[in-house]
C-alpha positions as CSV (number, residue, x, y, z in Angstrom):
1,X,0.1,0.1,-0.1
2,X,2.8,2.3,0.9
3,X,4.5,1.8,-2.3
4,X,1.4,2.8,-4.3
5,X,1.0,5.9,-2.2
6,X,4.7,6.8,-2.8
7,X,4.4,6.1,-6.5
8,X,1.3,8.4,-6.6
9,X,2.9,11.2,-4.9
10,X,6.2,10.6,-7.0
11,X,4.0,11.0,-10.1
12,X,2.4,14.2,-8.8
13,X,5.8,15.9,-7.9
14,X,7.6,14.4,-11.0
15,X,5.0,15.0,-13.8
16,X,1.9,16.9,-12.7
17,X,3.5,19.7,-10.7
18,X,6.0,20.6,-13.4
19,X,3.2,20.6,-16.1
20,X,0.9,22.7,-14.0
21,X,3.7,25.3,-13.1
22,X,4.9,25.5,-16.8
23,X,1.4,25.7,-18.3
24,X,0.1,28.0,-15.8
25,X,3.0,30.6,-16.2
26,X,2.7,30.4,-20.0
27,X,-1.1,31.0,-19.8
28,X,-0.5,33.9,-17.4
29,X,1.8,35.4,-19.8
30,X,-0.6,35.0,-22.7
31,X,-3.7,36.3,-20.9
32,X,-1.5,39.1,-19.4
33,X,-0.9,40.3,-23.0
34,X,-4.6,40.5,-23.5
35,X,-5.1,42.2,-20.1
36,X,-2.5,44.9,-20.5
37,X,-3.5,45.8,-24.2
38,X,-7.1,45.8,-23.1
39,X,-6.5,48.2,-20.2
40,X,-4.3,50.4,-22.3
41,X,-7.2,50.4,-25.0
42,X,-9.7,51.5,-22.3
43,X,-11.5,48.2,-22.2
44,X,-12.8,47.0,-18.8
45,X,-11.8,43.5,-17.8
46,X,-14.2,41.6,-15.7
47,X,-12.1,38.4,-15.0
48,X,-8.6,37.0,-15.4
49,X,-8.6,33.3,-14.9
50,X,-5.8,30.7,-14.9
51,X,-7.6,27.6,-15.7
52,X,-11.3,26.8,-16.4
53,X,-14.3,25.7,-14.4
54,X,-15.0,26.2,-10.7
55,X,-12.8,29.0,-8.9
56,X,-10.4,27.7,-6.4
57,X,-9.1,31.0,-5.0
58,X,-9.1,34.6,-6.2
59,X,-9.4,38.3,-5.4
60,X,-11.0,41.3,-7.0
61,X,-8.7,44.4,-7.5
62,X,-9.6,48.0,-7.3
63,X,-10.4,48.1,-11.1
64,X,-13.2,45.5,-10.5
65,X,-11.3,42.6,-12.2
66,X,-11.7,39.2,-10.6
67,X,-8.2,37.5,-10.7
68,X,-8.7,33.8,-10.0
69,X,-7.3,30.3,-9.9
70,X,-9.7,27.7,-11.6
71,X,-9.8,24.0,-11.1
72,X,-8.9,22.7,-14.7
73,X,-5.4,23.6,-15.6
74,X,-5.8,23.4,-19.4
75,X,-5.6,27.0,-20.3
76,X,-7.1,30.4,-19.1
77,X,-8.9,33.5,-20.2
78,X,-9.5,37.1,-19.8
79,X,-13.2,38.0,-19.9
80,X,-13.9,41.6,-21.0
81,X,-17.0,43.6,-20.1
82,X,-19.8,42.9,-22.3
83,X,-18.7,39.2,-23.2
84,X,-21.0,36.5,-23.2
85,X,-18.3,33.9,-22.2
86,X,-14.8,33.3,-22.0
87,X,-14.2,33.1,-25.7
88,X,-15.0,36.9,-26.0
89,X,-18.3,36.3,-27.9
90,X,-20.2,39.5,-27.5
91,X,-23.4,39.5,-25.4
92,X,-25.8,41.0,-27.8
93,X,-28.6,41.6,-25.4
94,X,-26.4,43.2,-22.7
95,X,-24.7,45.5,-25.3
96,X,-28.3,46.6,-26.5
97,X,-29.2,48.2,-23.2
98,X,-25.8,49.7,-22.5
99,X,-25.3,53.6,-22.5
100,X,-22.7,54.8,-25.0
101,X,-20.1,55.2,-22.1
102,X,-20.5,51.7,-21.0
103,X,-20.5,50.3,-24.5
104,X,-17.1,52.2,-25.0
105,X,-15.6,50.0,-22.3
106,X,-16.6,46.8,-24.2
107,X,-14.3,44.9,-26.6
108,X,-17.0,45.0,-29.1
109,X,-17.5,48.9,-28.7
110,X,-13.8,49.6,-29.0
111,X,-12.2,50.8,-32.2
112,X,-11.3,48.1,-34.6
113,X,-7.6,48.6,-34.4
114,X,-7.8,48.4,-30.6
115,X,-9.8,45.2,-30.7
116,X,-7.1,43.8,-33.1
117,X,-4.2,45.0,-30.8
118,X,-5.9,43.5,-27.7
119,X,-6.6,40.1,-29.3
120,X,-3.0,40.0,-31.0
121,X,-1.2,40.9,-27.7
122,X,-1.8,37.4,-26.2
123,X,0.3,35.5,-28.9
124,X,2.8,38.2,-29.1
125,X,3.3,38.0,-25.3
126,X,4.2,34.4,-25.7
127,X,6.8,35.0,-28.5
128,X,8.3,37.7,-26.4
129,X,8.5,35.5,-23.5
130,X,10.2,32.7,-25.4
131,X,12.6,35.2,-26.9
132,X,13.4,36.5,-23.4
133,X,13.9,33.0,-22.0
134,X,16.2,31.9,-24.9
135,X,18.2,35.2,-24.6
136,X,18.8,34.7,-20.8
137,X,19.9,31.1,-21.5
138,X,22.3,32.1,-24.4
139,X,23.4,35.1,-22.3
140,X,24.3,32.9,-19.1
141,X,25.5,29.8,-20.6
142,X,26.7,30.6,-24.0
143,X,25.9,29.0,-27.3
144,X,26.9,25.3,-28.0
145,X,28.6,25.2,-31.5
146,X,30.1,22.6,-33.7
147,X,31.6,23.0,-37.0
148,X,29.7,21.3,-40.0
149,X,32.7,18.8,-40.6
150,X,32.0,15.2,-41.4
151,X,33.7,12.8,-39.2
152,X,31.7,9.7,-40.4
153,X,29.4,8.7,-43.3
154,X,27.0,5.9,-42.5
155,X,27.0,3.1,-45.1
156,X,24.0,2.9,-47.5
157,X,22.9,6.3,-46.5
158,X,22.0,9.1,-48.7
159,X,25.3,11.0,-48.0
160,X,27.2,7.8,-48.9
161,X,25.5,7.3,-52.1
162,X,25.8,11.0,-53.0
163,X,29.8,10.7,-52.4
164,X,30.2,12.6,-49.1
165,X,33.5,11.8,-47.5
166,X,34.9,12.0,-44.1
167,X,36.6,15.5,-43.6
168,X,34.0,17.3,-46.0
169,X,32.9,20.7,-44.6
170,X,29.3,21.5,-45.5
171,X,29.1,25.0,-46.5
172,X,25.6,25.3,-48.0
173,X,22.3,23.7,-48.1
174,X,20.1,24.4,-51.3
175,X,22.5,27.5,-51.9
176,X,21.9,28.9,-48.4
177,X,25.1,29.3,-46.3
178,X,25.5,27.3,-43.1
179,X,27.8,27.7,-40.2
180,X,27.2,25.0,-37.7
181,X,26.3,21.4,-37.7
182,X,23.1,22.1,-35.9
183,X,22.1,24.2,-39.1
184,X,22.5,20.9,-41.1
185,X,20.4,18.8,-38.6
186,X,17.7,21.5,-38.4
187,X,17.4,21.9,-42.1
188,X,17.8,18.2,-43.2
189,X,15.5,16.9,-40.4
190,X,12.5,18.8,-41.7
191,X,13.0,17.6,-45.3
192,X,12.4,13.8,-45.3
193,X,12.0,12.6,-48.9
194,X,12.6,16.1,-50.4
195,X,15.7,16.5,-52.8
196,X,18.5,18.6,-51.2
197,X,21.5,20.2,-52.8
198,X,24.5,19.9,-50.4
199,X,27.5,21.8,-51.1
200,X,30.8,20.7,-49.5
201,X,34.3,21.9,-49.4
202,X,36.9,19.4,-50.2
203,X,40.7,20.1,-51.0
204,X,40.1,23.7,-51.5
205,X,37.3,23.4,-54.0
206,X,33.5,23.1,-53.6
207,X,31.3,20.3,-54.8
208,X,27.5,20.4,-55.0
209,X,26.0,16.8,-54.2
210,X,22.4,16.0,-54.9
211,X,20.7,13.8,-52.3
212,X,17.3,13.0,-50.8
213,X,17.1,12.7,-46.9
214,X,15.5,9.6,-45.7
215,X,12.6,9.4,-43.3
216,X,13.9,7.9,-40.3
217,X,12.4,7.2,-36.8
218,X,14.7,8.3,-33.9
219,X,14.4,7.5,-30.3
220,X,15.6,9.9,-27.6
221,X,16.9,9.0,-24.1
222,X,13.4,8.7,-22.7
223,X,12.3,6.3,-25.5
224,X,10.1,9.0,-27.3
225,X,10.2,8.3,-31.1
226,X,10.2,11.0,-33.7
227,X,10.2,11.0,-37.6
228,X,12.9,13.1,-39.1
229,X,14.9,13.4,-42.4
230,X,18.4,12.2,-42.3
231,X,21.3,11.9,-44.7
232,X,23.5,9.8,-42.6
233,X,26.5,11.9,-41.5
234,X,28.0,12.2,-38.2
235,X,30.4,14.7,-36.6
236,X,32.5,14.3,-33.3
237,X,34.6,16.4,-31.0
238,X,37.9,16.3,-33.0
239,X,36.2,17.1,-36.4
240,X,33.4,19.4,-35.3
241,X,35.6,21.2,-32.6
242,X,32.7,21.4,-30.1
243,X,32.8,24.5,-28.1
244,X,30.7,27.1,-26.1
245,X,30.7,30.7,-27.6
246,X,30.0,33.4,-25.1
247,X,27.5,36.1,-26.3
248,X,26.9,39.6,-25.5
249,X,23.5,40.6,-24.3
250,X,22.6,42.0,-27.7
251,X,23.9,38.8,-29.4
252,X,21.9,36.6,-26.9
253,X,18.6,38.6,-27.7
254,X,19.5,37.9,-31.5
255,X,19.9,34.3,-30.8
256,X,16.6,34.2,-28.9
257,X,14.8,35.8,-31.8
258,X,16.4,33.2,-34.0
259,X,15.7,30.2,-31.9
260,X,12.2,31.4,-31.7
261,X,12.0,31.8,-35.5
262,X,13.3,28.3,-35.9
263,X,10.6,26.8,-33.8
264,X,8.0,28.8,-36.0
265,X,9.4,27.6,-39.3
266,X,9.9,24.2,-37.9
267,X,6.2,24.1,-37.1
268,X,5.1,25.0,-40.6
269,X,7.6,22.7,-42.2
270,X,6.1,19.7,-40.1
271,X,2.6,20.8,-41.1
272,X,3.4,20.9,-44.8
273,X,5.2,17.5,-44.5
274,X,2.1,16.2,-42.9
275,X,-0.2,17.5,-45.7
276,X,2.1,16.0,-48.3
277,X,2.3,12.6,-46.5
278,X,5.9,12.8,-45.8
279,X,5.4,12.6,-42.0
280,X,2.7,10.9,-39.8
281,X,0.1,12.6,-37.8
282,X,0.9,10.6,-34.7
283,X,3.6,13.2,-33.8
284,X,0.8,15.7,-32.9
285,X,0.8,15.7,-29.1
286,X,-1.8,16.9,-26.6
287,X,-2.0,17.5,-22.8
288,X,-0.8,14.0,-21.9
289,X,2.4,14.4,-23.8
290,X,2.9,17.9,-22.4
291,X,2.6,16.3,-19.1
292,X,5.1,13.6,-19.9
293,X,7.6,16.1,-21.4
294,X,7.4,18.4,-18.5
295,X,8.2,15.6,-16.2
296,X,11.1,14.3,-18.3
297,X,12.5,17.7,-18.6
298,X,12.2,18.4,-15.0
299,X,14.1,15.2,-14.2
300,X,17.0,16.7,-16.2
301,X,17.1,19.9,-14.4
302,X,15.7,23.4,-14.3
303,X,17.6,24.4,-17.5
304,X,15.8,21.7,-19.6
305,X,12.5,22.5,-18.1
306,X,12.9,26.2,-18.8
307,X,14.0,25.4,-22.4
308,X,10.8,23.5,-22.7
309,X,8.7,26.3,-21.3
310,X,10.2,28.6,-24.1
311,X,9.3,26.0,-26.8
312,X,5.9,25.6,-25.4
313,X,5.3,29.4,-25.3
314,X,6.0,29.6,-29.0
315,X,3.7,26.8,-29.7
316,X,1.0,28.3,-27.7
317,X,1.4,31.5,-29.5
318,X,1.1,29.7,-32.9
319,X,-1.8,27.7,-31.8
320,X,-3.8,30.8,-30.7
321,X,-3.1,32.4,-34.0
322,X,-4.8,29.7,-36.0
323,X,-7.5,31.2,-38.0
324,X,-10.1,29.3,-36.1
325,X,-13.2,31.1,-34.4
326,X,-12.7,30.8,-30.6
327,X,-9.0,31.2,-30.9
328,X,-7.2,34.7,-31.2
329,X,-6.6,34.0,-34.8
330,X,-10.3,33.4,-35.5
331,X,-11.1,36.7,-33.9
332,X,-8.5,38.6,-36.2
333,X,-10.0,37.0,-39.3
334,X,-13.3,38.5,-38.1
335,X,-11.8,41.9,-37.7
336,X,-10.2,41.6,-41.0
337,X,-13.5,40.9,-42.6
338,X,-15.0,43.9,-40.8
339,X,-12.3,46.1,-42.1
340,X,-13.1,44.9,-45.7
341,X,-16.9,45.0,-45.4
342,X,-16.9,48.3,-43.5
343,X,-19.2,46.7,-40.7
344,X,-19.0,44.0,-38.3
345,X,-19.9,40.3,-39.1
346,X,-23.5,39.5,-37.9
347,X,-24.1,38.2,-34.4
348,X,-25.7,34.9,-35.7
349,X,-22.9,34.5,-38.2
350,X,-20.3,35.1,-35.4
351,X,-22.2,32.5,-33.1
352,X,-22.3,29.8,-35.9
353,X,-18.5,30.3,-36.6
354,X,-17.6,29.9,-32.9
355,X,-19.6,26.8,-32.6
356,X,-17.7,25.4,-35.7
357,X,-14.5,26.6,-34.1
358,X,-15.2,25.0,-30.9
359,X,-15.9,21.7,-32.5
360,X,-12.6,21.8,-34.6
361,X,-10.6,22.6,-31.5
362,X,-12.3,19.9,-29.3
363,X,-11.7,17.2,-32.3
364,X,-8.1,18.4,-32.4
365,X,-7.8,17.8,-28.7
366,X,-9.4,14.4,-28.9
367,X,-7.1,13.4,-31.8
368,X,-4.0,14.6,-30.1
369,X,-4.8,12.9,-26.8
370,X,-5.6,9.8,-28.7
371,X,-2.2,9.8,-30.3
372,X,-0.7,10.6,-26.7
373,X,-2.6,7.5,-25.3
374,X,-1.6,5.4,-28.3
375,X,2.0,6.1,-27.8
376,X,2.0,5.2,-24.0
377,X,0.2,1.8,-24.5
378,X,2.0,1.0,-27.9
């Protein structure tokens, strides 16, 4: 009995707690973006919640905003004055009886550009948070670097068949200059079964080699599997000259921006590969995988967990920018239509769009959760 109790509390401390802490902080940053932009725009905020469902604890500030921690740690919301729900769908009946002064304090009654800024501020806050985290990590720990020099070519690989040799220095991929071995891994991993031109420097001259990265299933130290493109080259300490490069604060911020951009482009590369059938949809993860990843990174230390938080912050920002009603991106699409039409989209049309969007999001969550469960029991 005691073993089961210990295992239960170990699971809570090792997996659930890191997940709740990381997700709650990221949701707080996201919603704080909405809150600050809304306050700046003169919009009254009724509630600021971390989590959904019943309130566990909270307080009301001097501006009348209810700050609360809710029972279901799967997100959060800022509810503006005049909203019918947490998705910021306007309450038409309430708006109809408001005075002009009251209506001016609602999201629906604000100028179009103020509404757009308020909605976009959430995802933007997530991107800024990720950049800040990466910048601090690069600034305090430096940047690990390895030269793109080949130490070994695996037999029967794409690189072997193309004629790559040990000692070759990779200088360009599809004509774009590269500087580190990480540049090679990042570019190739997102191009399974897509022809790539690899330019190598050998004996003082440059040779352009055509090859097709092979779709390969890799396994990390925790047993997690991932599909990537590989050409079959390896570097090592002697060939790659592994080192840590110290960065100035400005350089660290630049690397933070670049790292965030890599996550964004990598996400779109994965989606394009998914649509083209070059990768499987089973790599889409949901809450269960986030819980698992949080626990795994926490076991490696605070640095790994903070790095995961930065990655998840970018993912949260991108997810909310999807042009799906209910999400921030869906609101921005409606605002764009309003700007084109010269008048807001009708209330009934908005309600229908939001219902469709909710079904889409719930379906995606169910699919992602099914992937998570299938991976755990598979």
